[in-house]
C-alpha positions as CSV (number, residue, x, y, z in Angstrom):
1,M,0.1,0.1,0.1
2,V,2.6,2.4,0.8
3,L,4.7,1.6,-2.0
4,L,1.9,2.6,-4.5
5,W,1.6,5.6,-2.4
6,K,4.9,6.5,-2.9
7,T,5.0,5.7,-6.7
8,A,2.1,8.5,-7.0
9,G,4.6,10.9,-5.6
10,H,3.1,11.3,-2.0
11,R,5.1,11.2,1.4
12,V,3.5,8.7,3.7
13,F,3.7,8.7,7.6
14,A,2.3,6.3,9.7
15,P,2.5,7.1,13.0
16,S,2.5,5.2,16.5
17,L,0.0,7.0,18.7
18,T,0.7,6.5,22.2
19,G,0.5,3.1,23.6
20,F,0.5,1.2,20.5
21,G,3.6,-0.1,18.2
22,D,6.9,1.3,19.1
23,K,5.1,3.4,21.9
24,A,3.4,0.3,23.7
25,H,5.5,0.9,26.6
26,L,3.5,4.4,27.1
27,L,0.2,3.1,27.8
28,S,-1.4,4.2,30.9
29,P,-4.8,5.1,32.6
30,E,-4.4,8.7,31.2
31,V,-4.0,7.9,27.9
32,G,-7.1,9.2,25.9
33,L,-8.0,10.9,22.4
34,D,-6.6,14.0,23.5
35,T,-3.0,12.4,23.9
36,Y,-3.8,10.6,20.1
37,V,-4.7,14.1,19.0
38,E,-1.3,15.6,20.1
39,D,0.6,12.6,18.6
40,V,-0.7,13.3,15.2
41,L,-0.5,17.2,15.4
42,A,3.0,16.6,16.2
43,L,4.0,15.0,13.6
44,I,2.8,17.3,11.3
45,D,4.2,20.1,13.0
46,E,8.0,18.2,13.0
47,E,7.7,17.7,9.3
48,E,6.1,21.0,8.5
49,L,3.3,19.0,6.7
50,T,0.9,21.1,4.5
51,D,-2.3,20.0,2.4
52,V,-2.3,16.5,4.4
53,V,-4.5,13.8,3.5
54,L,-5.6,12.1,6.8
55,V,-6.4,8.5,6.9
56,G,-8.2,7.0,9.9
57,H,-9.3,3.5,10.3
58,S,-11.9,2.6,12.8
59,Y,-11.7,4.6,16.0
60,A,-9.2,6.8,14.6
61,G,-11.9,8.7,12.7
62,A,-12.6,10.4,15.7
63,V,-8.9,11.1,16.0
64,I,-8.6,12.6,12.5
65,S,-11.6,14.8,13.0
66,S,-10.2,16.3,16.0
67,V,-6.9,16.8,14.2
68,A,-8.4,18.6,11.4
69,H,-10.5,21.0,14.1
70,R,-6.9,21.9,15.4
71,L,-5.1,22.4,12.0
72,P,-8.2,23.1,9.2
73,D,-5.4,25.2,7.0
74,R,-2.9,22.2,6.7
75,I,-5.5,19.3,6.1
76,A,-6.7,18.7,2.4
77,H,-9.1,15.9,2.7
78,L,-10.2,13.8,5.7
79,V,-10.4,9.7,4.8
80,Y,-12.7,7.7,7.1
81,V,-11.8,4.0,6.8
82,D,-14.6,1.9,8.3
83,S,-15.1,4.4,11.1
84,T,-17.6,6.7,12.6
85,S,-17.0,10.7,12.3
86,P,-18.4,12.1,15.8
87,Q,-20.2,15.0,16.4
88,N,-18.7,17.8,18.7
89,G,-18.7,16.8,22.6
90,E,-19.3,13.1,21.4
91,S,-17.2,10.0,22.4
92,A,-16.5,7.0,20.7
93,I,-19.0,5.1,23.0
94,D,-21.7,7.9,22.3
95,T,-21.4,6.9,18.4
96,L,-21.0,3.1,19.0
97,P,-23.1,2.4,22.4
98,E,-21.9,-1.5,21.7
99,L,-18.4,-0.6,22.8
100,Q,-19.8,-0.3,26.4
101,A,-20.4,-4.1,26.5
102,M,-16.9,-4.6,24.8
103,I,-15.2,-2.9,27.8
104,D,-17.4,-4.7,30.4
105,L,-16.4,-7.7,28.9
106,S,-12.8,-7.1,27.9
107,A,-11.5,-5.2,30.5
108,R,-8.3,-6.4,32.4
109,P,-9.3,-7.6,35.9
110,D,-6.3,-6.2,37.4
111,S,-6.1,-3.2,35.3
112,P,-10.0,-2.2,34.5
113,W,-8.2,0.9,32.6
114,R,-7.2,-1.0,29.7
115,I,-9.2,-3.4,27.5
116,A,-7.7,-6.7,25.3
117,P,-7.8,-6.3,21.9
118,P,-10.5,-8.5,20.3
119,P,-9.4,-11.6,18.3
120,P,-8.6,-10.7,14.6
121,E,-11.0,-12.9,13.3
122,M,-13.7,-10.7,14.9
123,F,-13.2,-8.3,11.9
124,G,-12.9,-10.4,9.1
125,I,-9.4,-11.9,9.3
126,T,-9.8,-15.4,7.7
127,D,-6.5,-16.2,6.4
128,P,-4.5,-18.0,9.5
129,A,-1.1,-16.3,8.6
130,D,-2.6,-12.8,8.8
131,A,-4.0,-13.6,12.0
132,A,-1.2,-14.6,13.7
133,W,0.7,-12.1,12.8
134,L,-2.0,-9.5,13.6
135,R,-1.7,-11.2,17.3
136,T,1.9,-10.2,17.8
137,I,1.3,-6.2,17.0
138,L,-2.0,-5.8,18.6
139,S,-2.2,-4.0,21.8
140,D,-4.3,-3.0,25.0
141,Q,-6.4,0.1,24.3
142,P,-7.3,2.5,27.2
143,V,-10.8,2.7,28.1
144,R,-10.3,6.7,28.7
145,S,-9.6,6.7,24.6
146,L,-13.0,5.5,24.4
147,Q,-14.8,7.9,27.0
148,Q,-13.3,11.2,26.0
149,P,-15.2,13.3,24.0
150,A,-14.3,14.7,20.4
151,R,-13.8,18.5,20.7
152,L,-14.9,19.8,17.3
153,G,-15.8,23.4,17.7
154,N,-13.9,25.0,14.9
155,P,-15.9,25.9,11.7
156,A,-13.1,26.4,9.2
157,A,-13.0,22.3,9.4
158,A,-16.2,22.1,7.9
159,S,-14.6,23.1,4.5
160,I,-12.5,20.0,4.6
161,P,-13.6,17.3,2.0
162,R,-14.3,13.9,3.0
163,T,-14.4,10.3,2.0
164,H,-15.9,7.6,3.4
165,I,-14.9,4.1,2.8
166,R,-16.8,1.0,4.2
167,S,-16.4,-2.6,4.5
168,A,-19.4,-4.2,2.9
169,A,-18.6,-7.6,4.3
170,V,-17.9,-9.7,7.9
171,N,-17.6,-7.4,10.7
172,A,-17.7,-7.4,14.4
173,E,-20.9,-9.2,15.2
174,G,-23.2,-6.8,17.0
175,I,-21.2,-3.6,15.7
176,T,-22.7,-1.7,13.2
177,L,-21.5,1.6,12.1
178,P,-24.2,4.4,11.7
179,P,-25.1,5.5,8.3
180,V,-22.9,8.3,6.7
181,P,-24.4,11.5,6.3
182,A,-25.9,12.2,3.2
183,V,-24.3,15.5,2.5
184,Q,-20.7,16.7,4.1
185,P,-20.3,19.6,6.4
186,N,-19.2,21.7,3.4
187,G,-22.4,21.0,1.9
188,S,-21.1,18.6,-1.0
189,P,-22.9,15.0,-1.5
190,A,-21.3,12.2,0.6
191,Q,-18.7,10.4,-1.1
192,V,-19.0,6.9,0.0
193,R,-17.0,3.9,-1.7
194,T,-17.1,0.4,-0.5
195,L,-15.0,-2.9,-0.6
196,P,-16.5,-6.4,-0.4
197,T,-14.2,-7.6,2.5
198,G,-14.1,-7.1,6.3
199,H,-13.4,-4.2,8.8
200,D,-9.5,-4.7,8.6
201,C,-9.6,-4.1,4.8
202,M,-5.8,-2.9,4.9
203,I,-4.8,-6.3,5.7
204,T,-7.2,-8.1,3.4
205,M,-7.2,-5.8,0.5
206,P,-4.3,-3.2,0.9
207,D,-4.2,-2.8,-2.8
208,E,-8.0,-2.2,-3.6
209,L,-7.7,0.1,-0.4
210,S,-4.8,2.1,-1.6
211,E,-6.3,2.8,-4.9
212,L,-9.4,4.3,-3.0
213,L,-6.9,6.4,-0.9
214,L,-5.3,7.8,-4.2
215,K,-8.3,8.9,-5.5
216,A,-10.0,10.3,-2.6
217,A,-6.4,12.3,-2.6
218,S,-6.9,13.2,-6.1
219,G,-10.4,14.6,-5.6
220,V,-11.9,11.7,-7.6
């Protein structure tokens, strides 16, 4: 996927959010949505990025929405990959109430502030090799990140165009994303694309997803 983007002339960044990837050791009860927003803002600032196409998968829809309201003049496009786009003051639990049941079932007994990652198969990963690899990189998620509301009070962010990419096949049982509003905040019709796969489409259909992301970046 990254190769396709680079071939098309784009610079590609995949920052690790606090508590994940190479920052897994920084996981703590205080880590929340605001922490992730600061992670992305720091990258944009350090790399002096402009005309940024922000892509958020799943929960990260809240992250890219929040970043856009902090730096609307640096963001060219928002792409929501099988994710929600919260309203001002909404938390992840507000947009997907089913998450509360997941928290109740998955919270670590000795540290209820963190929840264990669901099994890869829950999100449509059917290849055993893919599932085994994914288990090696999954991390716990802090409950605070699902409870903290998005702060989206900057009207300038409404002008940023958006694309929604939805997975049309197998997804987590009992979790249904709300429909995409028919009209974007900038007044233009919603741009919705679908992929015939499960929630983790970047693993099951990486090339097809990349093509859709390139089209979004081009305004197609």
